[in-house]
N, C-alpha and C positions, 0 to 999 in steps of 0.2 A: 085691212082687207080692201082692195080697190073696188070700184064700182063694178056691177055685174056686166058680163059680156053682152047680154041682150040690150042693155042700155047704151053700150058703146055702138052697137050696130044701128040702133035707132038714131043716136046722135049723128053718126056718120052719114046716114041717109036723109035725115030731116033737119035736125037742129044745126049742124055745121053748114048746111046750104043756106040757111036763113041768117045765121050769125057770121058766116065767113066774110061777107063784104065789109062788116064793121069791126071784126076782131083785130085787124091791123091798125085800128085807130083808137080803140077804147082803152082806158087805163086798166092795167091788170090782165090784159089779153094780148095775144100775138098770133101771128101765123108762122109756123115753122115751115121753112122751105127746105125740103130734103129730097135726096135721090134714092130710088129703090136699089137695094143691094144686088138683086139679080136682074131686074127688069131695066134698070138704068132710067126709068121714067121719073119725072119730077112730080113731087106731091106737095100739097099745101094742107097743113093740119092746124086747126085752131087749138090754142092752149092757154092756160093761165100762167103768166110770167111776171116776175118781180125782180127789181134790182137788188143786188147783193154784193156789197164790197166792190171788187174789180170786175164783176160780171153779172150774171143773171141766174135765177133759179126758176125752174119750171115744175109745177106740181104734176106728178104722175098719177092722175085721177083714175086711170085704168090699169096701173101697174107698169112694171118695167118690161113686160114681154110683148108690148104692142110693136107693130112693124115700124112705126115712125121712130120709136126709141131705139130699136135695133139698127135702123138705117143711120141715125145720127151717131150712134156709138161706133159703128163700122167705119163711117166716113171721118170720124175724128172732129166733127163739128157740123155746122149748118148755118143758114141765114135765117133771121127772124125779121118779120115786118111788125113793128110795134109803134104806135102813136105816129104813124105816117112815115117812119124811117125804116130803112132796111139795114140791119146790122149783121156783120159776120161774127160768129161765135165759134170757139174752139175748146178743146180739152174737156169734152163731156165726161162727167162722172156721176154715178148714181149714189146718193147718200140716203141713209135712213134717219128720219127725224120724227120720233114718236110724238113729241110735244108741239111740232109745227113751228118752232122758233125761227125758221128760215123765211117765213112769210109774215106780212103785216098782221097785227092782232085781229082785226075784224074778219079777215080771210081765214086766219088760223082756226077760229071756232068752227067755221063751215067745213073746212077740209078735215079737221079732226072728227067732226060729226059724221062725215061720210066715210071715215076710216082711211084717209090718205096718210101714209107714213113714208112714202118714197118720193124723192125729188131728184131732178137732174140739175146739176150745177154746170155752168158754162162760163168760160172766160171771154171777155171782149177782146177781139183782135185789134191791136193798137197799130 
């Protein structure tokens, strides 16, 4: 079960504004740069991101039905700013991982503890 909607609204209005300037630089964090499906507006969404084989995995802490997830899926990719670099990612797919094996062990315990079981996998554009 993803985190509750009220927490997502709080984070969007408060926490993201505080962490947003740092999320593109901190290990395990990134800013997803995506375009609204209907509005065409550019958005910046802080996320937890981890390297995975030939691409990246993003923890869907609020589930798959968030606007940013739907925007990335509809566009077939996005850009992410992580550790000071902007990367183009493609082929988004949502996977279910009950045990959290897609993320590093210390993070796995936290994400499992808050009920995260869905992740977005993206390939690095070469």
